[in-house]
C-alpha positions in Angstrom: 0.0 0.0 0.0 1.0 3.6 -0.5 -0.3 7.0 0.5 -2.9 8.2 -2.0 -3.6 11.7 -0.8 -0.4 13.0 -2.1 1.3 14.3 -5.3 3.4 11.9 -7.3 5.4 12.6 -10.5 3.4 10.9 -13.2 5.4 11.7 -16.4 7.3 14.4 -18.2 5.6 17.0 -20.5 7.3 15.4 -23.5 5.6 12.1 -22.8 2.2 13.5 -23.8 3.1 15.9 -26.6 2.3 13.4 -29.4 -0.8 11.9 -27.8 -2.3 10.3 -24.7 -0.2 8.3 -22.3 -1.5 5.4 -20.2 0.3 4.8 -16.9 -0.5 2.8 -13.8 0.1 4.7 -10.6 -0.7 3.4 -7.1 -2.5 0.4 -8.8 -4.8 2.8 -10.7 -4.8 2.9 -14.5 -4.7 6.5 -15.6 -4.5 8.2 -19.0 -2.8 11.6 -19.3 -3.4 14.0 -22.2 -3.5 17.7 -23.1 -7.0 19.0 -23.0 -8.5 22.3 -24.2 -5.9 25.1 -24.3 -3.1 22.6 -23.8 -3.8 22.1 -20.1 -2.8 18.7 -18.9 -5.7 16.3 -17.8 -5.9 12.8 -16.3 -8.8 10.4 -16.2 -9.3 6.7 -15.7 -7.9 4.7 -18.6 -11.3 3.1 -19.2 -13.8 3.8 -21.9 -17.3 3.4 -20.4 -18.7 2.1 -23.7 -16.8 -1.2 -24.0 -13.9 -0.9 -21.5 -11.2 -0.2 -24.0 -8.1 1.7 -22.8 -8.6 5.3 -23.7 -4.8 5.6 -23.9 -5.1 3.8 -27.3 -7.0 6.7 -28.7 -6.1 10.2 -29.6 -6.7 13.8 -28.8 -8.8 16.0 -31.0 -9.5 19.7 -30.2 -8.7 19.1 -26.5 -11.0 16.1 -26.2 -9.8 12.5 -25.7 -11.2 10.2 -28.4 -11.5 6.4 -27.8 -9.6 4.5 -30.5 -12.2 1.7 -30.5 -15.6 3.4 -31.4 -14.8 7.1 -31.2 -16.4 8.0 -27.9 -15.2 11.4 -26.8 -14.2 12.0 -23.2 -13.8 15.4 -21.6 -11.1 16.4 -19.0 -13.8 16.0 -16.3 -14.4 12.4 -17.0 -17.7 12.9 -18.7 -18.6 11.6 -22.2 -19.3 14.5 -24.5 -20.1 12.9 -27.8 -20.0 9.6 -29.9 -20.6 9.3 -33.6 -24.3 8.4 -34.3 -25.1 7.8 -30.7 -26.9 9.5 -27.8 -24.4 9.8 -24.9 -26.5 11.7 -22.4 -26.6 9.7 -19.2 -23.4 7.8 -20.0 -21.6 7.1 -16.6 -18.7 9.4 -15.9 -15.2 8.0 -15.2 -12.9 9.3 -12.5 -10.9 12.4 -13.2 -7.7 13.0 -11.3 -6.2 16.3 -10.0 -3.2 17.0 -12.1 -0.6 19.8 -12.2 2.3 20.7 -14.5 5.1 22.3 -12.6 8.9 22.3 -12.5 9.2 20.3 -15.7 7.1 17.4 -14.3 3.5 16.4 -14.5 2.1 15.6 -11.0 -1.0 13.6 -10.2 -3.0 13.1 -7.0 -4.5 9.6 -7.0 -6.5 9.9 -3.8 -9.5 12.0 -2.7 -9.9 14.8 -5.3 -11.5 17.0 -2.7 -8.3 16.9 -0.6 -6.0 17.8 -3.4 -4.0 21.0 -2.7 -1.5 22.2 -5.3 0.4 24.1 -2.6 1.5 20.6 -1.3 3.6 20.0 -4.4 7.2 20.2 -3.1 9.1 23.4 -3.9 12.0 22.8 -6.2 14.0 26.0 -5.8 16.5 24.9 -8.5 13.9 24.1 -11.2 13.2 27.7 -12.3 16.5 29.2 -11.3 19.0 30.2 -14.1 21.9 29.6 -11.6 21.1 25.9 -11.7 21.3 23.2 -14.4 19.3 20.0 -14.4 19.5 16.7 -16.4 17.7 13.5 -15.7 15.6 10.6 -17.0 13.2 7.8 -15.9 13.5 4.1 -15.3 10.6 1.6 -15.0 11.8 -0.8 -12.2 10.3 -4.1 -11.2 10.5 -3.7 -7.5 8.4 -2.0 -4.8 8.9 1.7 -4.2 10.0 1.0 -0.6 13.0 -0.9 -1.7 14.2 2.0 -3.8 13.7 4.3 -0.8 15.8 1.9 1.4 18.5 2.0 -1.4 18.6 5.8 -1.5 18.5 6.4 2.3 21.5 4.1 2.9 24.3 4.8 0.5 26.6 2.2 2.0 26.0 0.1 -1.1 27.9 2.5 -3.2 31.1 0.9 -2.1 30.1 -2.3 -3.8 27.4 -1.6 -6.4 29.0 1.5 -7.8 32.7 0.7 -7.2 33.9 2.1 -10.5 32.1 5.5 -10.3 31.0 6.9 -6.9 31.9 4.1 -4.6 34.9 4.1 -2.2 35.8 2.2 1.0 35.6 5.4 3.1 31.8 5.4 2.6 31.2 2.3 4.7 33.8 3.4 7.2 31.9 6.6 7.9 28.9 6.0 10.2 25.7 7.7 9.1 23.5 9.9 11.4 19.7 9.8 11.0 17.3 12.3 12.4 13.5 12.7 12.0 12.2 16.2 11.6 8.4 16.0 11.4 7.6 14.1 8.2 11.1 14.5 6.9 13.8 11.9 7.5 17.4 13.0 7.1 20.5 10.7 6.9 23.9 12.4 6.9 27.3 11.0 6.2 30.6 13.0 5.9 34.1 11.9 4.9 37.2 14.1 5.4 40.6 14.2 3.8 39.9 11.5 1.1 40.5 11.2 -2.6 37.5 11.8 -4.8 36.1 8.8 -6.7 36.0 9.0 -10.6 32.6 10.6 -10.9 33.5 13.4 -8.4 36.9 13.8 -10.0 35.1 14.6 -13.2 32.7 17.0 -11.4 35.7 18.9 -9.9 37.3 19.3 -13.3 33.9 20.4 -14.7 34.1 23.2 -12.1 37.7 24.0 -13.1 39.1 22.6 -9.9 41.9 20.2 -9.2 40.8 16.6 -8.9 44.0 15.0 -7.6 44.0 16.6 -4.1 42.3 15.4 -0.9 38.7 16.4 -0.5 35.9 16.4 2.1 32.8 14.6 0.9 29.2 14.7 2.1 25.9 12.9 1.4 22.7 14.2 3.0 19.7 12.1 2.1 16.3 13.8 2.7 13.1 11.7 2.5 9.7 13.4 2.4 6.3 11.8 1.9 4.9 10.3 0.0 8.0 8.8 -1.6 10.5 11.6 -2.5 14.2 11.5 -1.8 16.5 14.5 -2.5 20.1 14.0 -1.7 22.7 16.8 -1.3 26.0 15.5 -2.5 29.4 17.0 -3.2 33.1 17.3 -2.5 35.3 20.3 -1.5 39.0 20.7 -1.4 40.0 19.6 2.1 40.4 22.2 4.7 38.0 24.7 3.3 34.8 23.9 5.3 33.5 20.8 3.6 29.7 21.2 3.0 30.0 24.9 4.0 33.0 25.6 1.8 32.9 28.6 -0.6 31.8 27.8 -4.1 35.3 28.3 -5.5 36.5 25.2 -3.6 33.7 22.7 -4.2 31.5 20.8 -6.7 28.0 20.1 -5.2 24.7 18.9 -6.5 21.2 17.7 -5.5 20.4 14.2 -6.6 16.7 14.2 -7.5 14.7 11.0 -6.9 10.9 10.9 -7.4 9.7 7.4 -6.8 6.2 6.8 -8.0 4.6 3.4 -7.2 3.0 1.6 -10.1 2.0 -1.6 -8.3 3.1 -3.2 -5.0 6.1 -4.6 -6.8 7.0 -2.0 -9.4 7.5 1.7 -9.7 8.4 4.6 -12.0 11.8 6.1 -11.0 12.3 9.7 -12.1 16.0 10.5 -11.5 18.2 13.5 -12.1 20.9 15.9 -10.8 20.7 19.6 -10.3 23.9 21.5 -10.0 24.8 25.2 -9.3 28.2 25.3 -11.0 28.8 26.1 -14.7 25.0 25.9 -15.3 25.2 27.1 -18.9 27.6 24.3 -19.9 25.2 22.0 -21.8 28.0 19.6 -22.6 28.8 19.2 -18.9 25.1 18.7 -18.2 25.0 15.9 -20.8 28.1 14.2 -19.4 26.8 14.3 -15.9 23.4 13.0 -17.0 25.0 10.1 -18.9 27.3 9.2 -16.0 24.4 9.4 -13.5 22.2 7.3 -15.7 24.8 4.6 -15.8 25.2 4.7 -12.0 21.5 4.3 -11.4 21.3 1.5 -14.0 23.7 -0.4 -11.8 21.1 -0.5 -9.1 18.4 -2.1 -11.3 19.7 -5.7 -11.3 20.2 -5.7 -7.6 16.8 -4.2 -6.7 14.8 -6.3 -9.1 16.7 -9.5 -7.9 16.0 -8.4 -4.3 12.3 -8.1 -5.1 12.2 -11.6 -6.7 14.0 -13.0 -3.6 11.6 -11.4 -1.2 8.6 -12.7 -3.1 10.1 -16.2 -3.1 10.7 -16.1 0.7 7.9 -13.9 1.9 8.1 -15.1 5.5 11.8 -14.3 6.0 12.6 -11.7 8.7 15.3 -9.3 7.4 18.1 -8.0 9.6 18.1 -4.4 10.7 21.5 -2.6 11.1 22.4 0.9 12.1 22.9 1.8 8.4 19.2 1.0 7.8 17.9 3.7 10.1 17.0 6.1 7.3 15.0 3.6 5.4 13.3 2.3 8.6 12.2 5.8 9.6 11.0 6.6 6.1 8.8 3.5 6.1 7.4 4.5 9.5 6.4 7.9 8.0 4.7 6.2 5.1 2.9 3.8 7.4 1.6 6.7 9.5 0.3 8.5 6.4 -1.5 5.3 5.3 -3.1 4.8 8.8 -4.2 8.4 8.9 -5.8 8.2 5.4 -7.5 4.9 6.4 -8.9 6.4 9.6 -10.1 9.5 7.8 -11.9 7.4 5.1 -13.6 5.2 7.8 -14.8 8.2 9.7 -15.3 8.5 13.5 -15.8 5.4 15.4 -19.5 4.6 16.3 
């Protein structure tokens, strides 16, 4: 289960430029399209005539047309027309609150009346010319909670990402986890180490020496329903680490929007925002390519982990101190689900 009264990244604007997009989110089949005036819309991916997926149709004059018999569906989920037929009284289908913001399309799969666009997380880097961003999306066959565990404990970098961002000093540095309301923060710092290959390239991209000792930091921030933003970076040693002046460091925000598809699969929107040399498109492309390869290294492990957990559903997993961030994040999710369930059931008799 997952929280439903929340905003999830559903897709990118480019995904619906050529026509409707069908996507399952939180076990609900939804079709996204551009309605009248180009405004994004989302309704159930179900034609009330014969049950065909509306995502197999097309958009005409801001109206979604079923590709089976031509039934026309408005952005509000009501049938507006059908060739040669009377459609008055046709049952409506569910329409979902949807917003286009920060270069993403967000959907609220729960109670429409509770949707509040102000709850979409603020991404200060998204509309800021001092920042550059590059990213992508993976469809991963494992539950969203496994990806959250993965991102809130970066110890695995030493092993899974040994050739890019991993180094032994990561597992030698104990993480610290705190809970601040609904936010879970796990912090790890390393001082006086040599930068791994990815960060050597980042230093060079900021016109800094890459063959000198650095201080490195990883600050993982989970916020509900399933978002993880990670402040990462390196600074020439002795200049303040995370607080070092810009001329001594290369730092970024790793963007992770994890959108549940089913209980055992999710859509993973990944990217990196940086505030050095933001106009260097070639650097943005190189970082995006490198980051994409790093994240692809997680896929085999996570999907194999999910298969193992399904094969041995009764096994109790060990909990170590490095798991604290993921454990606390799961507790926040569980609390949100309980609160939604209690609200839906109403006051006890």
